[in-house]
C-alpha positions in Angstrom: 74.2 78.6 36.5 73.1 81.0 39.3 73.3 78.2 41.9 76.7 77.2 40.7 78.1 80.8 41.2 76.4 81.0 44.6 78.2 77.8 45.8 81.5 79.1 44.3 81.1 82.4 46.2 80.3 80.6 49.4 83.4 78.3 49.1 85.6 81.4 48.3 84.4 83.2 51.4 85.3 80.1 53.6 88.7 79.9 51.9 89.4 83.6 52.5 88.4 83.4 56.2 90.5 80.2 56.5 93.7 81.9 55.2 93.4 85.6 55.7 91.8 85.8 59.2 94.6 83.9 61.0 97.1 86.4 59.3 95.1 89.4 60.5 94.8 88.0 64.0 98.4 86.8 64.1 99.9 90.2 63.9 102.6 90.6 66.7 101.2 92.8 69.5 103.1 95.9 70.6 105.2 95.1 73.7 105.1 98.7 74.9 103.0 97.7 78.0 105.7 95.2 79.1 108.4 97.8 78.6 106.4 100.3 80.7 106.1 97.8 83.5 109.9 97.1 83.4 110.6 100.8 83.4 108.3 101.3 86.4 110.0 98.5 88.3 113.4 100.0 87.6 112.0 103.4 88.9 110.9 101.8 92.1 114.3 100.2 92.7 116.1 103.4 92.0 113.7 105.4 94.3 114.1 102.7 96.9 118.0 103.0 96.7 117.8 106.8 97.0 115.5 106.5 100.0 118.0 104.2 101.6 120.8 106.6 100.9 118.8 109.4 102.4 118.1 107.3 105.5 121.7 106.5 105.9 122.8 110.1 105.4 124.5 109.6 102.0 122.1 112.0 100.3 120.8 115.4 101.4 117.0 115.9 101.2 117.6 118.3 98.3 119.5 115.9 96.3 117.1 113.1 97.0 114.1 115.2 95.8 115.8 116.2 92.7 116.8 112.6 91.8 113.1 111.5 92.2 112.0 114.3 89.8 114.5 113.2 87.2 113.4 109.5 87.3 109.8 110.5 87.0 110.6 112.8 83.9 112.6 110.2 82.2 109.9 107.5 82.6 107.2 109.8 81.3 109.3 110.6 78.2 109.8 106.9 77.4 106.1 106.1 77.8 105.2 109.1 75.5 107.6 107.9 72.8 106.1 104.4 72.8 102.6 105.7 72.4 103.6 108.1 69.7 105.3 105.4 67.6 102.2 103.1 68.0 99.9 105.9 66.7 102.0 107.0 63.8 103.6 103.6 62.7 103.0 102.2 59.2 100.4 99.3 58.6 101.7 95.9 59.6 102.9 93.7 56.7 100.8 90.8 57.7 97.6 93.1 57.3 98.7 93.9 53.9 99.2 90.2 53.1 95.6 89.3 54.4 94.0 92.0 52.4 95.9 91.0 49.2 94.9 87.3 49.6 91.2 88.2 50.3 91.2 90.0 46.9 93.4 87.8 44.8 92.1 84.4 46.0 88.5 84.7 44.3 89.9 86.4 41.2 92.4 83.6 40.7 89.8 80.9 41.3 87.4 82.4 38.8 90.2 82.8 36.2 91.4 79.2 36.7 88.0 77.8 36.3 87.3 79.8 33.1 90.7 78.6 31.7 90.5 74.8 32.5 86.9 74.2 33.6 84.1 72.5 31.7 81.8 74.9 29.9 79.1 72.1 29.7 78.7 72.3 33.4 76.4 75.2 32.8 74.0 73.0 30.9 71.2 71.4 32.7 72.9 68.1 33.7 69.6 66.1 34.0 69.2 66.8 30.2 72.4 65.4 29.1 72.9 61.8 28.3 75.7 59.9 26.6 77.7 61.8 24.0 76.3 65.2 25.3 72.8 64.5 23.8 70.1 66.9 25.2 66.7 65.5 25.7 64.6 68.5 26.9 63.7 71.9 25.5 65.5 73.9 28.3 68.9 72.2 27.4 68.2 72.4 23.7 67.6 76.2 24.0 70.9 76.5 25.9 72.7 74.5 23.1 71.1 76.7 20.3 72.3 79.8 22.1 75.9 78.5 22.3 75.7 77.5 18.6 74.5 81.0 17.6 77.5 82.5 19.6 79.9 80.0 18.2 78.5 78.9 14.8 81.8 77.3 13.8 82.4 75.2 17.0 82.3 71.6 15.8 81.7 70.2 19.3 78.6 72.4 19.8 77.3 71.5 16.4 77.7 67.8 17.0 75.9 68.0 20.3 73.0 69.9 18.7 72.8 67.6 15.6 72.6 64.6 17.8 70.1 66.2 20.2 67.8 67.1 17.2 67.9 63.5 15.9 67.2 62.1 19.4 64.2 64.5 19.7 62.9 63.5 16.3 63.8 66.7 14.5 65.6 64.9 11.8 65.6 67.8 9.2 67.2 70.2 11.7 69.7 67.5 12.6 70.6 66.9 8.9 71.1 70.7 8.5 73.6 70.8 11.5 75.5 67.7 10.1 75.7 69.5 6.8 77.4 72.3 8.4 79.6 69.9 10.4 81.0 68.0 7.4 82.0 71.4 5.9 84.1 72.1 9.0 85.4 68.6 9.5 85.3 67.0 6.1 87.6 64.0 6.9 85.5 62.3 9.6 83.6 59.2 8.4 81.4 59.2 11.5 79.9 62.6 10.6 79.1 61.5 7.0 77.5 58.4 8.3 75.4 60.2 10.9 74.5 62.8 8.3 73.3 60.1 6.0 71.3 58.6 8.8 69.6 61.8 9.7 68.8 62.6 6.1 67.3 59.1 5.5 65.1 59.6 8.6 64.0 63.0 7.1 63.0 61.5 3.7 62.2 58.0 4.9 64.7 56.5 2.5 68.4 55.8 2.3 68.4 55.8 -1.6 69.8 59.0 -3.2 71.5 61.6 -1.3 72.0 59.4 1.9 73.7 56.8 -0.3 76.2 59.4 -1.6 77.0 60.4 1.9 77.6 56.8 2.9 79.9 56.4 -0.1 81.9 59.3 1.1 82.2 57.8 4.6 83.3 54.6 3.2 86.0 56.4 0.9 87.4 57.9 4.1 87.2 54.6 6.0 86.2 51.4 4.0 85.7 49.5 7.3 83.6 52.0 9.2 80.9 49.9 10.8 77.9 52.2 10.7 78.5 53.2 7.1 78.7 49.6 6.1 75.5 48.7 7.9 73.6 51.6 6.4 75.1 51.0 3.0 73.9 47.4 3.1 70.4 48.6 4.0 70.4 51.2 1.1 71.5 48.5 -1.3 68.6 46.3 -0.1 66.2 49.2 -0.6 67.3 49.9 -4.1 67.3 46.2 -5.0 71.1 45.8 -5.3 71.3 42.6 -3.2 74.9 41.8 -4.3 76.1 45.1 -2.8 74.2 44.5 0.3 75.8 41.1 0.8 79.2 42.6 0.2 78.8 45.4 2.7 77.2 43.1 5.4 79.9 40.3 4.9 82.6 42.9 5.4 80.9 44.3 8.6 80.2 40.8 10.0 84.0 40.1 10.0 84.4 43.1 12.5 81.7 41.9 14.9 82.0 39.6 17.9 80.7 36.2 16.9 77.4 35.4 18.5 76.8 39.0 19.5 73.3 40.5 19.1 74.7 42.8 16.3 76.3 39.8 14.6 73.0 38.0 14.7 71.1 40.8 13.1 73.7 41.1 10.3 73.6 37.4 9.7 69.7 37.6 9.5 70.0 40.5 7.0 72.5 38.4 4.9 70.1 35.5 4.9 67.3 37.7 3.6 69.6 39.3 1.0 70.7 35.9 -0.3 67.2 34.6 -0.3 65.9 37.6 -2.2 68.7 37.5 -4.6 67.8 33.8 -5.4 64.1 34.6 -5.6 64.6 37.7 -7.9 66.3 35.3 -10.4 63.6 32.6 -10.1 66.0 30.2 -8.4 65.8 28.4 -5.0 69.4 29.4 -3.8 71.6 32.4 -4.2 73.7 32.2 -7.3 77.5 32.8 -7.4 78.5 36.4 -7.7 80.1 35.9 -10.9 76.7 34.8 -12.4 74.7 37.9 -11.3 74.8 39.6 -14.7 72.9 36.8 -16.4 69.4 38.0 -17.6 66.7 37.9 -14.9 63.7 35.7 -15.8 60.2 36.8 -15.3 58.1 34.9 -12.8 54.9 35.9 -14.2 53.6 37.5 -17.3 53.0 41.3 -17.1 49.7 42.1 -15.3 49.1 38.6 -13.9 50.7 39.7 -10.6 48.0 42.4 -9.9 46.4 42.2 -6.4 42.9 43.8 -5.9 40.7 44.2 -3.0 38.9 46.7 -0.5 40.2 48.4 2.7 37.8 49.3 5.5 38.3 50.8 8.9 37.0 49.0 12.0 34.1 51.0 13.7 35.9 50.7 17.1 38.9 52.8 15.6 37.0 55.4 13.7 37.2 57.9 16.5 41.1 57.6 16.5 41.4 58.5 12.8 41.2 62.0 11.3 39.6 62.3 7.8 42.8 63.9 6.6 45.1 61.3 7.9 47.2 59.4 5.3 46.2 55.9 4.2 49.0 53.7 2.7 48.0 50.4 1.1 51.2 48.4 0.2 52.4 45.0 -0.7 55.6 43.5 0.6 57.4 40.0 0.6 55.9 37.6 3.1 59.4 36.6 3.8 62.5 38.6 3.0 63.1 42.4 2.8 60.5 44.7 4.3 60.8 47.3 1.5 57.4 47.9 -0.2 56.9 46.1 -3.6 54.1 48.4 -4.6 52.4 51.2 -2.7 49.2 53.3 -3.0 48.6 56.5 -1.2 45.0 57.8 -0.1 43.4 59.5 2.8 41.0 58.3 5.6 38.1 60.2 4.1 38.4 58.0 1.0 37.5 54.8 2.9 36.3 52.3 2.0 39.1 52.1 -0.6 39.2 49.7 -3.6 42.8 49.1 -4.3 44.8 47.5 -7.2 48.6 46.9 -6.7 51.0 45.6 -9.5 54.5 45.9 -10.8 53.8 49.4 -12.3 53.8 50.7 -8.7 57.1 49.2 -7.7 59.7 51.5 -6.0 62.5 49.6 -7.7 62.6 47.6 -10.9 64.3 44.7 -9.0 61.8 44.6 -6.3 58.3 43.8 -7.7 55.4 41.7 -6.7 56.0 39.3 -9.5 59.4 38.5 -8.1 57.9 36.7 -5.0 55.8 33.5 -4.5 53.9 35.0 -1.6 53.3 38.6 -0.5 51.2 40.3 2.2 49.1 43.5 1.7 49.1 46.0 4.5 46.8 48.9 5.0 48.1 51.5 7.4 46.7 54.9 8.7 49.7 57.1 9.3 49.6 60.0 11.7 52.9 61.4 10.6 52.3 60.9 6.9 55.3 58.5 6.6 55.1 55.0 5.3 57.4 53.7 8.1 55.1 52.5 10.9 55.1 54.8 14.1 53.4 54.1 17.5 49.8 55.3 17.2 49.3 54.4 13.6 46.4 52.0 12.7 46.8 49.2 10.5 45.3 45.9 9.1 47.1 43.1 7.2 46.2 40.2 5.0 47.4 36.6 5.2 50.3 35.6 2.8 48.9 35.8 -0.8 50.0 34.6 -4.1 50.5 37.4 -6.8 47.3 37.8 -8.7 45.0 37.3 -5.8 41.6 39.1 -6.3 39.0 40.4 -4.0 41.0 40.7 -0.9 39.3 42.3 2.1 41.5 44.1 4.7 40.1 45.5 7.8 42.1 48.1 9.7 41.5 46.8 13.2 44.6 47.4 15.3 46.9 50.1 16.6 50.7 50.0 16.1 52.5 49.8 19.5 
């Protein structure tokens, strides 16, 4: 900000010199010198005439001398009057104009900038990205100060919420979105972004985030981000029909063949596949048949997978004893949501594990619903089940439910 005002001051000085200085210098000069020269020339001519008259006998010496004294006295009076008027005269109007411009020009410039200028220009520009997102602490501190001064400014709140999410401070971002939707309750984008930040905070779209997405879709049933996240939330809670409905609606809005369209098509393929597998079939049933009773793939307890997890010696230095250890099963093909999950700590290694349907996160997403699953053991630095760079993990080959004595070695880092 200091540099900005220094530049403004320098430009103002240049403008003042450019405008006021010519006015100051352009004041019309007093022509008293020219008048004095003219009077002197007239005096000389008159004296010359009187000298000629004296020579020709037209004037007596007394009259000649008297005339010379009168001419000299008259000339002295006129010169004195000119000097007196120059000393006692009022300031020239152009001087007043030059002074007024020198004062008013910078004041008007500052006032105009504050009225129509961009306040965001005072933020560190290198820190701002698309949509006013701040990516460094200095810019974030400036935004927080602006938000403290104007807590009900939606623009500042939105920039701050997005910046928190960009920097991985999802809980702080969710709190700012909560304030935003109270100020601007009819904007679907804010409800969808709020749901996204809250889901990142709790590592799930199920629950409160789903309600926020429902609100976004009430405001705009075709809002793309809300449809995409609602489909993911439906997959997570095992409502594959709802996922298909949301994603099919979204796919109609996307450019055919685009990257986004391909991603949604892949998600639809997985949702249909899982819908078929969850009912023991080989293809997705018609939507009007989804309320039929779901058949059991295996008898209760026969799906249980057991084994042991160990940590490779080469990676032991990268793991803290208090780091979280997740052991989970998920479908070998299809949605990546855990079908069963066990939580331990690194200090518990080696760990003997047992995963079965009783450990499922959703009644409609269980080990027994799939022909093949994989078991993953992951050491999480953040304590979250979602993989993050720096985590350590190991994975089994595709297994049939009911596999026993599986050995999993944590031997690689997540990139």
